[in-house]
LUMLO-547295 format. One record per residue (C-alpha): x, y, z. Coordinates in steps of 0.001 Angstrom, whole numbers, plus 500000, padded with zeros to 6 digits. Layout:
<sites>
XYZ
...
</sites>
This chain:
<sites>
500000500000500000
501494503410499012
502282505637501991
500022508383500664
496951506098500562
495800506461504197
496251510285504289
494318510485501019
491446508424502469
491335510591505605
491311513803503579
488618512404501295
486392511639504278
486939515115505725
486210516828502422
483102514689501894
481821515623505353
482537519290504635
480631519142501351
477591517464502937
477545519954505778
477875523019503529
475206521652501197
472668522001504010
472723525781503480
471879525358499793
469038522961500607
467624525516503045
467856528394500583
466466526814497435
464604523818496094
465792524527492561
467391521282491411
469510523040488800
471194525154491474
471567522226493882
473013519844491329
475172522598489809
476658523250493250
477484519573493706
478747519163490158
481280521973490527
482656520363493683
482928516956492017
484697518481489002
487109520458491221
488109517434493309
488201515163490285
490378517535488265
492787517939491173
493111514193491728
493457513531488009
496218516132487763
498018514800490829
498062511233489547
498805511913485889
501220514826485675
504783513960484800
507257515154487461
509924515320484808
507975518334483504
508104520027486898
505215522066488186
502990522843485208
500380525573484809
497799522785484700
498885521784488202
498638525382489390
495135525706487986
494107522449489613
495229523884492962
493402527144492257
490124525468491334
490355523190494357
490733526202496663
487802527947494973
485663524886495693
486960524326499215
487774527585500985
484371529305500705
482738526266502308
485070526457505287
483765529991505850
480199528745505440
480473526188508190
481504528890510661
477984530308510418
476298526911510217
478165525563513232
477223528541515376
473553527931514633
473846524183515177
475460524694518569
472518526925519512
470002524373518216
471634521531520150
471819523586523347
468164524540522956
467274520898522491
469363519910525533
467651522458527775
464249521199526706
465142517692527936
465055519009531493
461882521019531074
458280519949531333
457854520283527591
460479518552525466
460898520352522143
462007518857518834
465346519919517367
464752523290515718
465057523455511962
467791525411510219
466821529038509749
466916530456506242
468591533711507212
471505531824508797
472024529976505527
472015533356503791
474670534607506202
476722531468505529
476503532044501782
477448535690502262
480517534669504252
481466532217501503
481356535031498958
484271536800500687
486962534154500076
485435533314496692
485763536900495458
489226537158497024
490468533990495314
489134535068491928
490718538510492295
493970536919493458
494133534619490436
493241537160487764
494641540395489244
496357539967492606
499355537998491389
500511541089489473
499433543679492060
502992544870492723
503667546947495827
506740549014496671
507545548868500387
510075551367501734
512139551217504925
514827553394506461
517375551661508697
519903553429510894
523259551960511935
525922553558514102
528768551822512297
527604552455508742
530469554093506788
529731557778506243
529950557437502470
526944555078502538
524673557435504459
521550557585502255
522580554536500226
519514552853498698
518862549176498032
516156547569495915
515435543988496910
513433541450494906
513156537692495300
511360534546494117
510796535405490471
509524531881489633
509529532671485922
507944529341484983
504635530586486394
504365533836484395
501599534262481839
501492538022481159
504449539756479511
502890543213479824
502618542897483619
506207541692483931
507434544616481843
505451546941484120
507074545414487210
510576545735485740
509886549399484990
508576549857488531
511844548477489957
513873550828487770
511709553795488794
512971553408492371
516414554556491141
518166552659493925
521943552569494095
522091548781494058
519783545855493274
519682542489495044
517831539322494009
517617536571496628
516832533374494741
514293531158492978
514633532541489475
512777529466488116
510406526784489367
512596523942488126
514104524428484680
516492526955483231
514407527051480049
511586528725481993
513546531986481783
514077531892478023
511166534207477206
511874536570480099
515597537264479732
515010540339477514
512632541794480130
514837541247483172
517929542412481276
516403545895481448
516877546069485222
519529548592486136
521319549932489197
524390552206489048
526389550297491683
525574546840490431
523137543940490567
523852540912492752
522033537628493256
522010534242494987
520262530906494497
517056529669496099
515845526155496814
513987525855493484
517074526704491451
518702523337492166
516079521331490252
515189519234493300
511439519271492623
511487517508489264
512358513993488161
515463513730486007
516385510944483608
520022511093484688
522106512934487297
523950514505484379
520708516061483094
520044517632486489
523621518936486706
523355520402483198
520141522208484140
521712523566487334
524646524913485339
522210526574482931
520270528138485817
523469529697487155
524301530992483681
521009532913483539
522244535420486119
525095536946484089
522827536932481034
520533539407482814
523414541364484298
523558539904487816
526700538890489668
525753535526491189
527315534901494601
527907531226495363
529109531248498972
531176534302498050
531528537951498960
532162541265497306
533094544699498586
531015547669497489
533145550812497449
532058554433497543
534192557527498115
537054555446499463
534906553535501952
533363550102501607
530746547670502857
530839543883502521
528263541948500546
528040538258501486
525993535805499418
525276532212500418
523734529374498488
520415528104499786
520269527135503447
516855526279504827
515559524298507752
514169521164506119
515487522236502698
518716522145500739
521595523358502923
524303524158500390
524857527535502031
528199527908503804
528299531123505808
531902530677506900
533146530079503366
531084532964502021
532625535315504594
536267534427503954
538310537613503636
535631539762505288
536568541502508526
534404541330511634
534327545120511912
533100545556508316
529523546629507750
527898543559506210
524835542808504093
523991539112503777
521947537615500951
520324534354502099
517216532971500446
515493531269503386
514764533316506560
515134530186508701
518868530629508043
518749534004509820
516745532531512682
519012529520513202
522486530595512115
522775534329511533
520977536571514002
523157535617516994
526344535105515015
529207537050516618
530504538001513188
527626540521513112
525731540483509832
523984543848510060
521301543311507436
520080540074505882
517853539987502798
515665536901502291
512510535635500587
511258532067500114
508014532204502124
505919534248499640
503827535007502757
502148531802501510
500507534107498893
497489534242501172
496680536366504192
495362539642505553
497505542736505899
496214546125507028
499207548257508049
499002549238511693
496105546867512407
496631543283511308
499259541129509644
498336537473509345
499023534516507116
499211530764507711
502908531252506913
503405532599510447
502851529094511826
505775527794509778
508246530684509806
508985533025512689
510016535655510145
507646535316507208
507077538763505659
508536542202506213
511261543627508399
512371542031511681
515014543064514206
516753541148516993
520104541766518706
520448544964516713
520455542988513443
517802543057510734
516282540669508262
513932541687505479
511709538861504234
510447540010500858
507017538574499942
508256537608496489
508023538883492939
506295535878491379
504004533095492500
504154529344492834
501737526392493269
498629528555493723
498294530707490581
497483533904492448
497910536061495524
495283536973498086
496115539802500483
499871539131500269
500896541102497213
504086540775495118
506745543043496534
509592545343495628
511481546425498744
513451549674498898
515752550133501909
517622553348502672
520659553035504932
521302555872507359
524184556565509711
523162557523513217
</sites>
């Protein structure tokens, strides 16, 4: 028996129970068979298409757009119903309590029927995630936001006071489907007129060829003091099946060759010094290091030749590296730039009020700027998208950071 069989059976039972429970609201609201059967048919098609895609897609092709759409349609079928049951459960708890109280009274009452207006509320709640998912798929994934921060450091060299950084990450070019939007985003990055540009990994989903159509667009990125990059976990080709180890190695070599083609200096456990007016800061770039992921990153090797007293910027794809290896490191990496999480491409963010995503239960630092021990990490929400073909509430990001001496 395959190891995935029992989890699949359990999930199938849970989803079936969810569908039956949510269907009670439809039965209460209408007797129209066309609406009832249409509701059920969409669910069957969504689950069937997802299962068909899961069992038939060829992993040697990597993650296809068909797979992404199967995930999207599944979420459209599933997530609104989870919101529905919040309303239905609250009423059912009340009905059961009312029934329980009547057992101890002189007049035992039958279990109250489901009220129509509560089913209407449930359907209204379901409309919120439904509309959000549809917007996220068709618009949100290209809803680029520029987020700006100003960071002050006592030991920043005077020449770098006011120095500006643009930071992007997680391009995932194999997911793109709109050249006009990508051109707009590239222009938006250039409009920031930052001194330097950093890219922190995942240029593709799996294959170097995914960038073929996008090299002319990303070649237009410019920054007067250079463009620097590192690798992310997807760049190693670990999420596809390969006919031979040589084929995987050839693809990995081609992925690394993309970076100079678009004008980036790729740092592979290496460092560079950025000089300005006779002063300098150190730029350290590691290969991917992630808790539970590829750990090719070697911080010690990447920092060879760098002095402890130097002001240092570290490029590291996965923020779990900062949490586990960097933030308390005595070598003092002042600012780390990361990505990887995408903020799970789903959440709620209202500046000053709420910042939530399921990603927070996986990563301590999952989106935005964090500070501990006087050291910072910026977790960029990502430029592209992956798995789910959209973004809901967690928009694609261009970060601009100004360094100040103080």
